[in-house]
C-alpha positions as CSV (number, residue, x, y, z in Angstrom):
1,M,-84.9,93.3,38.8
2,K,-87.1,94.9,36.4
3,A,-86.6,98.0,39.0
4,L,-83.0,97.2,38.7
5,I,-83.3,97.6,34.3
6,K,-85.7,100.8,34.6
7,N,-82.8,102.8,36.6
8,S,-80.3,101.7,34.9
9,L,-82.2,102.9,31.6
10,I,-82.8,105.6,33.0
11,F,-79.5,106.8,33.8
12,I,-78.3,106.3,30.4
13,G,-80.9,108.3,29.6
14,L,-79.5,110.8,31.4
15,L,-76.2,110.4,29.6
16,M,-76.9,110.8,26.1
17,A,-79.1,114.3,26.9
18,A,-76.4,115.6,28.9
19,P,-74.5,118.6,27.2
20,V,-71.2,118.2,25.6
21,M,-68.2,119.3,27.8
22,A,-66.5,122.4,26.1
23,L,-62.9,122.7,26.2
24,P,-61.3,123.8,29.0
25,P,-60.8,128.0,28.6
26,L,-57.2,129.1,28.0
27,Q,-58.3,132.0,30.0
28,L,-58.5,130.4,33.1
29,F,-55.2,129.0,33.1
30,V,-53.4,132.2,32.0
31,D,-55.6,134.2,35.6
32,L,-53.9,131.3,37.8
33,T,-50.9,132.0,36.7
34,P,-49.1,134.3,38.8
35,L,-47.1,137.2,37.3
36,G,-43.9,136.4,35.8
37,K,-44.1,132.6,35.8
38,T,-44.2,130.0,33.0
39,L,-47.6,128.6,32.3
40,R,-46.4,124.5,30.5
41,L,-49.9,123.3,29.6
42,I,-51.2,119.9,29.4
43,P,-51.2,119.2,25.9
44,G,-54.2,118.8,24.2
45,S,-57.0,121.9,23.4
46,Y,-58.3,124.8,24.8
47,S,-60.6,127.5,23.8
48,G,-60.7,130.7,23.2
49,P,-60.5,134.1,23.3
50,V,-57.5,134.7,25.3
51,V,-56.2,138.0,26.6
52,I,-52.8,138.3,28.4
53,N,-52.3,140.9,30.3
54,K,-49.4,140.2,33.3
55,P,-45.6,139.7,31.9
56,I,-45.9,135.3,32.0
57,V,-44.2,132.7,29.3
58,I,-46.6,130.5,28.3
59,E,-45.5,127.3,26.7
60,G,-47.3,124.4,24.2
61,G,-44.5,122.3,22.8
62,G,-46.2,122.4,19.8
63,E,-49.5,120.1,21.5
64,V,-52.0,122.7,22.2
65,T,-54.0,124.1,20.1
66,V,-56.6,127.3,21.6
67,D,-59.7,127.2,19.5
68,N,-62.1,130.4,18.6
69,E,-64.6,128.2,17.0
70,G,-65.1,131.6,14.6
71,V,-66.0,134.1,17.1
72,G,-63.3,137.0,17.1
73,T,-59.3,137.0,17.7
74,V,-57.7,134.1,19.3
75,M,-55.5,135.3,21.1
76,T,-54.5,139.4,22.4
77,I,-51.2,140.3,24.8
78,K,-51.5,143.4,26.3
79,S,-48.3,143.5,28.3
80,D,-45.0,143.7,27.8
81,H,-42.4,141.1,28.5
82,V,-45.1,138.7,27.6
83,V,-43.2,134.9,25.8
84,V,-46.0,132.6,23.5
85,R,-44.2,129.8,22.5
86,G,-45.4,125.9,21.0
87,L,-49.2,127.2,20.4
88,H,-51.6,126.0,17.7
89,L,-53.8,128.9,17.0
90,T,-57.3,128.7,14.8
91,G,-60.5,129.1,14.1
92,S,-60.6,133.1,14.3
93,G,-63.9,135.0,13.1
94,T,-64.6,136.8,9.7
95,S,-65.0,140.5,10.8
96,Y,-62.9,142.8,8.8
97,N,-64.0,145.5,10.5
98,A,-63.3,144.1,14.1
99,M,-59.5,142.4,12.4
100,D,-60.2,139.3,13.7
101,A,-56.9,138.0,14.3
102,G,-54.7,134.2,14.9
103,V,-52.8,137.4,17.7
104,L,-53.2,140.7,18.3
105,I,-49.7,142.2,19.4
106,E,-51.0,146.0,21.4
107,T,-47.8,146.2,23.4
108,N,-43.5,145.9,23.3
109,E,-40.7,143.4,23.4
110,V,-42.9,140.7,23.3
111,I,-41.6,137.0,22.0
112,F,-44.2,135.2,20.3
113,E,-42.7,132.1,18.2
114,D,-42.1,128.7,17.2
115,N,-46.1,129.2,16.7
116,R,-48.7,127.7,14.3
117,L,-51.6,129.2,12.9
118,D,-54.6,128.6,10.3
119,D,-57.7,129.4,9.9
120,V,-57.6,133.3,10.8
121,L,-58.9,135.7,9.0
122,F,-55.9,137.8,9.9
123,G,-52.6,135.9,11.5
124,I,-50.5,138.4,13.3
125,H,-51.6,142.0,14.2
126,I,-49.2,144.0,15.8
127,K,-50.7,147.2,16.2
128,Q,-48.7,150.0,18.2
129,G,-46.3,147.6,19.3
130,N,-42.5,148.2,19.4
131,A,-39.3,145.8,19.5
132,N,-41.2,142.2,19.6
133,T,-39.8,138.7,17.9
134,I,-41.9,137.4,15.8
135,R,-39.7,134.2,15.1
136,N,-40.6,130.8,13.8
137,N,-44.1,130.8,13.3
138,T,-46.4,129.7,10.5
139,V,-49.1,131.3,9.4
140,T,-51.9,130.6,7.1
141,S,-55.7,132.5,6.5
142,K,-59.2,131.4,5.8
143,Q,-59.9,129.9,2.4
144,F,-61.5,132.4,0.9
145,E,-60.1,134.0,-2.4
146,P,-57.4,135.9,-1.9
147,S,-58.2,139.0,-1.7
148,L,-60.8,138.6,0.8
149,R,-58.2,137.0,3.2
150,G,-56.8,139.3,5.8
151,E,-52.8,139.8,6.2
152,G,-50.9,137.0,6.8
153,L,-48.5,139.4,9.1
154,R,-49.9,143.4,9.5
155,I,-48.0,146.1,11.5
156,W,-49.2,149.6,12.2
157,Y,-47.5,152.0,13.7
158,G,-44.9,149.6,14.8
159,N,-41.4,150.1,15.2
160,E,-38.0,148.1,15.8
161,N,-40.2,144.1,16.1
162,L,-38.3,141.1,14.3
163,I,-40.0,139.1,11.9
164,E,-37.4,136.3,11.6
165,G,-37.5,132.7,9.7
166,N,-41.2,132.6,9.5
167,T,-43.7,130.7,6.6
168,F,-46.8,132.4,5.3
169,Y,-48.4,130.3,2.9
170,Y,-52.2,131.6,1.4
171,V,-52.8,134.9,3.3
172,R,-53.4,137.7,1.3
173,D,-50.9,140.1,1.8
174,L,-48.0,141.3,4.3
175,L,-48.2,145.3,5.3
176,L,-46.7,147.4,7.0
177,T,-48.1,151.1,7.7
178,N,-46.0,154.5,9.5
179,S,-43.6,151.7,10.7
180,S,-39.7,151.8,10.6
181,A,-36.9,150.4,11.4
182,N,-38.5,146.5,11.8
183,E,-36.0,143.6,10.3
184,I,-37.6,140.9,8.1
185,I,-35.4,138.2,7.7
186,G,-35.2,134.5,6.6
187,N,-38.7,134.4,6.2
188,E,-41.0,132.3,3.6
189,L,-43.7,134.1,1.6
190,H,-45.2,132.2,-0.9
191,H,-48.9,131.8,-3.3
192,N,-50.1,134.7,-1.3
193,R,-51.0,138.2,-3.2
194,I,-48.5,141.0,-2.3
195,S,-45.7,139.7,-0.6
196,L,-44.5,142.7,1.2
197,E,-45.4,146.3,1.2
198,F,-44.5,149.0,2.7
199,I,-46.7,152.2,3.2
200,F,-45.3,155.3,4.8
201,S,-42.6,153.0,6.3
202,P,-38.6,154.1,6.3
203,D,-36.1,152.9,7.1
204,N,-37.3,148.7,7.4
205,L,-34.6,145.7,6.2
206,I,-36.0,143.2,4.1
207,K,-33.0,140.5,4.0
208,N,-32.2,136.7,2.8
209,N,-36.1,136.5,2.2
210,R,-37.9,133.2,0.4
211,I,-40.6,135.1,-2.1
212,G,-41.9,132.5,-4.9
213,G,-45.5,132.2,-6.8
214,N,-47.4,135.5,-5.8
215,D,-49.4,137.6,-6.9
216,T,-47.1,140.3,-6.2
217,G,-43.5,140.7,-4.8
218,I,-41.6,143.8,-2.4
219,V,-43.7,147.1,-3.2
220,A,-42.3,150.4,-1.6
221,I,-45.5,153.5,-1.4
222,Y,-43.7,156.4,-0.4
223,S,-41.0,154.5,2.2
224,D,-37.8,156.1,2.2
225,G,-34.5,154.5,3.3
226,L,-35.8,150.7,2.7
227,L,-32.0,148.2,2.3
228,I,-34.0,145.3,-0.1
229,E,-31.0,142.6,0.3
230,G,-30.0,139.5,-0.2
231,N,-33.2,138.1,-1.0
232,H,-34.3,135.1,-3.9
233,I,-37.4,136.6,-5.1
234,E,-39.3,134.3,-8.2
235,H,-42.4,133.3,-9.7
236,I,-44.1,136.3,-9.9
237,R,-46.3,136.0,-13.2
238,N,-49.3,138.3,-13.1
239,T,-49.4,140.3,-15.9
240,G,-48.5,144.2,-14.5
241,S,-46.8,142.9,-11.4
242,S,-43.0,143.3,-10.7
243,A,-40.8,140.9,-8.6
244,L,-40.1,144.9,-7.4
245,A,-42.2,147.7,-8.0
246,I,-40.9,151.3,-6.0
247,K,-43.1,154.6,-6.0
248,E,-41.9,157.6,-4.2
249,S,-39.5,156.6,-2.7
250,S,-35.8,157.5,-1.7
251,Q,-32.9,156.5,-1.3
252,V,-34.0,152.5,-1.2
253,R,-30.7,150.3,-2.0
254,I,-31.4,147.1,-3.7
255,K,-28.4,144.9,-3.1
256,N,-27.5,140.9,-3.8
257,N,-30.9,140.0,-4.7
258,N,-31.5,137.1,-7.5
259,I,-35.2,138.0,-9.1
260,L,-36.1,135.7,-11.5
261,H,-38.8,134.5,-14.0
262,N,-41.3,137.2,-13.0
263,A,-43.0,139.0,-15.0
264,V,-41.2,142.1,-14.3
265,G,-38.0,142.3,-12.1
266,L,-38.4,146.4,-11.0
267,T,-40.6,148.8,-11.9
268,A,-39.6,152.5,-10.9
269,N,-40.9,155.6,-11.4
270,S,-38.4,158.9,-11.4
271,P,-37.4,160.3,-9.5
272,V,-40.0,163.8,-8.5
273,F,-37.4,165.4,-6.7
274,P,-33.3,164.8,-6.9
275,E,-32.9,162.4,-3.4
276,N,-35.4,160.0,-5.0
277,I,-33.1,157.7,-6.3
278,L,-32.5,153.6,-6.3
279,Y,-29.4,152.2,-5.4
280,L,-29.6,148.7,-7.3
281,E,-26.3,146.9,-6.6
282,N,-24.5,143.5,-7.4
283,N,-28.7,141.9,-8.0
284,H,-29.3,138.8,-10.7
285,F,-32.2,139.0,-13.0
286,S,-32.6,136.3,-15.5
287,Y,-35.7,135.0,-17.0
288,N,-38.0,137.5,-16.9
289,N,-40.3,139.0,-19.0
290,V,-38.6,142.5,-18.2
291,A,-36.0,142.9,-16.3
292,M,-36.3,146.3,-15.4
293,Y,-39.4,148.5,-16.2
294,F,-38.9,152.6,-15.7
295,Y,-41.6,154.9,-16.2
296,G,-41.8,158.6,-16.5
297,E,-39.0,161.1,-18.9
298,K,-36.2,161.2,-16.8
299,G,-33.6,159.3,-14.8
300,G,-31.0,159.2,-11.9
301,H,-31.3,156.1,-10.3
302,I,-27.9,154.1,-10.0
303,I,-27.1,151.1,-11.2
304,H,-24.2,149.5,-11.0
305,G,-22.7,145.4,-10.9
306,N,-26.1,143.9,-11.9
307,R,-26.2,140.7,-14.1
308,F,-29.0,140.6,-16.3
309,V,-28.8,137.2,-18.0
310,N,-31.5,135.4,-20.6
311,N,-34.7,138.1,-20.2
312,L,-36.9,138.5,-22.9
313,S,-36.2,141.7,-22.7
314,T,-33.6,143.7,-20.7
315,I,-35.0,147.1,-20.2
316,A,-38.6,148.2,-20.8
317,V,-39.6,152.1,-20.9
318,S,-42.6,154.7,-21.4
319,H,-40.8,157.2,-22.7
320,V,-37.1,156.8,-24.1
321,K,-35.7,159.1,-21.4
322,S,-37.4,157.4,-18.6
323,A,-33.5,155.3,-18.1
324,K,-30.9,157.2,-20.1
325,S,-30.7,159.5,-17.1
326,N,-29.5,156.5,-14.7
327,D,-26.2,155.5,-14.0
328,W,-25.5,152.5,-15.8
329,D,-21.9,151.8,-14.7
330,G,-19.8,147.9,-14.5
331,N,-23.1,145.8,-15.0
332,L,-23.2,142.6,-16.7
333,W,-25.1,142.1,-20.2
334,D,-25.9,139.0,-22.1
335,D,-26.5,140.7,-25.3
336,Y,-22.9,142.3,-24.9
337,Q,-21.0,142.2,-28.7
338,G,-17.8,143.7,-27.3
339,F,-14.4,142.4,-26.1
340,D,-12.1,143.1,-23.5
341,R,-9.1,143.0,-25.1
342,D,-6.9,144.3,-21.8
343,H,-8.2,141.6,-19.8
344,D,-9.5,143.9,-16.9
345,G,-12.6,142.9,-17.5
346,Y,-14.7,144.9,-18.3
347,G,-15.8,145.5,-22.4
348,D,-13.3,147.9,-24.5
349,T,-16.6,149.3,-26.9
350,P,-20.0,150.6,-24.1
351,H,-22.8,149.0,-24.1
352,T,-26.2,150.5,-25.6
353,I,-29.7,149.6,-26.1
354,K,-31.5,151.0,-28.5
355,L,-35.3,150.6,-29.2
356,Y,-36.2,148.6,-32.4
357,A,-39.0,147.3,-32.1
358,D,-39.6,146.5,-29.0
359,R,-41.3,150.3,-29.3
360,I,-44.4,148.7,-30.5
361,W,-45.4,147.1,-27.2
362,M,-43.6,149.5,-25.0
363,D,-46.5,151.5,-27.1
364,R,-48.9,149.7,-27.0
365,P,-49.1,146.7,-24.4
366,V,-52.1,144.7,-25.9
367,T,-49.2,143.6,-28.5
368,Q,-47.1,142.0,-26.1
369,F,-49.2,138.8,-26.7
370,F,-47.0,139.1,-30.2
371,R,-43.5,139.3,-28.3
372,G,-41.0,136.2,-28.8
373,T,-43.2,135.3,-32.2
374,P,-41.2,134.7,-35.9
375,I,-43.0,138.6,-37.1
376,M,-41.8,140.1,-34.2
377,G,-38.5,138.8,-34.9
378,M,-38.7,139.4,-38.1
379,I,-39.9,143.0,-37.7
380,D,-37.2,143.3,-35.3
381,F,-34.4,141.4,-38.3
382,M,-35.4,144.6,-41.0
383,E,-35.8,147.7,-37.6
384,R,-32.1,146.5,-37.3
385,L,-31.2,145.7,-40.9
386,A,-32.6,149.1,-42.2
387,P,-34.6,151.4,-40.0
388,F,-36.8,153.2,-41.2
389,S,-35.5,156.4,-38.4
390,E,-33.0,156.6,-35.8
391,P,-33.8,154.1,-33.5
392,G,-34.2,155.8,-29.8
393,S,-31.1,154.5,-27.5
394,I,-32.4,154.5,-24.3
395,L,-29.1,153.6,-22.3
396,T,-25.6,153.2,-22.2
397,D,-23.5,151.1,-20.0
398,P,-19.7,152.9,-20.3
399,H,-17.9,149.6,-18.5
400,P,-20.0,147.0,-19.1
401,L,-19.0,144.2,-17.2
402,I,-17.5,140.2,-19.0
403,E,-17.7,137.0,-17.2
């Protein structure tokens, strides 16, 4: 009896001293999957990292977690025609130099959909990958300060990728560099730093996205031929930030967007070259501090059929000529004081915006603190009643729309 008790105690001691079993490595299951076949994983947790270098399908059914335990990139895809869906990727490393990410795609025609990525530094990183489909994923970064997180989506030299129906929140930016002909459609972007940033990335489509609560909206720098259509951009409230900021980018079309409750709706520079013009058509600007801000000494942008309603200021300029040379026509202005006697839907007289007290805060930005106060209202009233000098005209719309 004593011997039995002694042996039992020794066995229990050995069990307690035994190391905890690690998670099964996903790489083993991937390596055992034949070329072109489907790997349907048993629900549970697996360890990363995993490298996929052959065309296979991985199905997680929303019940599979791949945990990298804080080191490196969780998943790397190196083969064309890979499909990954229904996985939870978590626990990347924190190296900015190595760009530790949830998934790195270095190839073409990959389908990555219905996945959840969290606690990853960078989210989805497409590096020289083309014609990939990134659909219905949810991505959030590590719980760092916004500037210390990685990009939720990073495309570098990637073309013709479809980014559709994803949710990116609490990441740093969504960044496209030297990437063209991508389609970014129907995504939710909120509580990030920069919603979307295009650098040397022409001919991209940005359509039907919902963007809100970020530090900055859509930024385009040296990116020609963008089409920004049907987006809902709201609550970009940081001082100096804009829902849309376009710099040195030509033939950009901005149409049918709702731009609501932002510090600045649109910021654009005057065209440096004649072809560097923007086309703004049928957009709705409401409840912004400033609907549009133009800087530079000449205009040239084509601005037709837009609605400006209940903005604190409709137009701001760095120079009295910044907006005057733009082609304004058929826009709706909530402060238009004319009539439509012939009932053709347009005002009988042009709509002209002149600078009165607004010139103070445009010349001295620090005085913006006093905008909307009774004292500024009184100064503006006095300027309009008996101006000390001829107020500058910053734009004229010859056919203001009547609603």
